[in-house]
C-alpha positions as CSV (number, residue, x, y, z in Angstrom):
1,X,59.1,11.1,0.1
2,X,59.1,9.3,-3.2
3,X,56.1,8.7,-5.5
4,X,55.4,5.3,-4.1
5,X,54.9,6.5,-0.5
6,X,51.2,6.6,-0.3
7,X,48.4,4.6,1.2
8,X,47.0,1.7,-0.7
9,X,43.3,1.4,-0.1
10,X,41.2,-1.2,-1.8
11,X,39.1,0.9,-4.1
12,X,37.0,-1.8,-5.7
13,X,33.4,-0.6,-6.1
14,X,30.3,-2.3,-7.3
15,X,29.0,-1.2,-10.7
16,X,26.7,1.8,-10.7
17,X,23.0,1.0,-11.3
18,X,21.1,2.3,-14.3
19,X,18.0,2.7,-12.2
20,X,16.0,1.1,-9.4
21,X,15.9,-1.2,-7.5
22,X,19.0,0.0,-5.6
23,X,20.9,-1.9,-2.9
24,X,20.6,-0.7,0.7
25,X,23.5,0.9,2.5
26,X,24.9,-1.7,5.0
27,X,25.3,1.1,7.6
28,X,22.2,3.3,7.4
29,X,19.8,1.3,5.2
30,X,19.4,4.2,2.7
31,X,19.3,3.4,-1.0
32,X,22.8,3.4,-2.7
33,X,23.8,4.1,-6.2
34,X,24.5,0.3,-6.8
35,X,22.2,-2.3,-8.2
36,X,20.1,-4.5,-5.7
37,X,21.5,-7.6,-7.4
38,X,25.1,-6.7,-6.3
39,X,26.4,-9.2,-3.8
40,X,28.8,-7.5,-1.3
41,X,29.1,-4.4,0.8
42,X,27.4,-1.4,-0.5
43,X,27.4,2.1,1.0
44,X,25.3,5.1,0.2
45,X,27.1,8.3,-0.9
46,X,27.1,9.8,2.6
47,X,28.4,6.7,4.4
48,X,30.9,6.1,1.5
49,X,32.3,9.6,2.0
50,X,32.4,9.2,5.8
51,X,34.2,5.9,5.5
52,X,36.7,7.4,3.1
53,X,37.4,10.2,5.6
54,X,37.7,7.7,8.4
55,X,40.2,5.5,6.5
56,X,42.1,8.3,4.8
57,X,45.9,8.5,5.3
58,X,47.0,11.0,7.8
59,X,50.5,12.4,7.4
């Protein structure tokens, strides 16, 4: 296995918010760490972790 044999996952994340209001998680509706003004998919820390586990490489 060479150094380029790994999964490429789009790791783009919205910027962290300095304070409220926070965006809602698109899965569970809990507050996220991202600003409410962010346009896009936002996940709370719990759902973000679960999604990372679900999409992690197995091998």
